[in-house]
C-alpha positions in Angstrom: 14.1 -82.3 133.8 10.9 -82.6 131.7 9.2 -79.8 133.6 11.4 -77.6 135.9 8.3 -76.2 137.6 6.9 -79.6 138.6 6.9 -80.2 142.4 7.8 -83.5 144.1 5.3 -84.7 146.7 6.3 -87.2 149.5 3.4 -88.6 151.5 4.3 -89.8 155.0 2.4 -91.5 157.7 3.7 -89.3 160.5 6.8 -87.1 160.7 9.8 -88.6 162.4 12.0 -86.6 164.7 15.1 -85.2 162.9 18.3 -87.2 163.2 21.5 -85.3 163.9 23.9 -88.2 163.6 25.0 -87.9 160.0 26.3 -91.1 158.6 27.5 -89.8 155.2 26.2 -92.8 153.2 22.9 -94.0 151.8 21.9 -97.1 149.8 20.3 -96.5 146.4 18.3 -98.7 144.1 19.9 -100.2 141.0 17.8 -97.9 138.8 19.1 -94.8 140.7 22.6 -96.1 140.3 22.2 -96.6 136.6 20.8 -93.0 136.3 23.8 -91.7 138.3 26.2 -93.6 136.1 24.7 -92.3 132.9 24.8 -88.7 134.2 28.4 -89.3 135.2 29.3 -90.6 131.8 27.5 -87.7 130.1 29.0 -85.0 132.2 32.4 -86.3 133.3 31.4 -85.4 136.9 31.8 -87.9 139.8 28.6 -89.7 140.9 29.0 -88.3 144.4 28.9 -84.7 143.1 25.9 -85.4 140.9 24.0 -87.0 143.7 24.9 -84.1 146.0 23.7 -81.5 143.5 20.5 -83.4 142.7 19.5 -83.9 146.4 20.2 -80.4 147.5 18.5 -78.8 144.6 15.5 -81.1 144.6 15.0 -80.6 148.4 13.6 -77.1 147.6 11.0 -78.7 145.2 9.5 -81.2 147.7 6.2 -80.8 149.4 5.6 -83.1 152.3 2.1 -84.0 153.3 0.9 -86.3 156.2 -1.3 -89.2 155.1 -4.6 -89.7 156.8 
């Protein structure tokens, strides 16, 4: 990470109610898949484990603001 203190901001139109029906899969962009594959090759870790770690750790760095 270039700056570990940098926050991630997501701007949303309106909050959606939480979903509790976990599906266990998401589709990612080709760029995200390339990044995951590169990290997997560099670390020897499975892409699933890398994605899990990135998402759970990054969640603490996200600020959500509602758009006007």
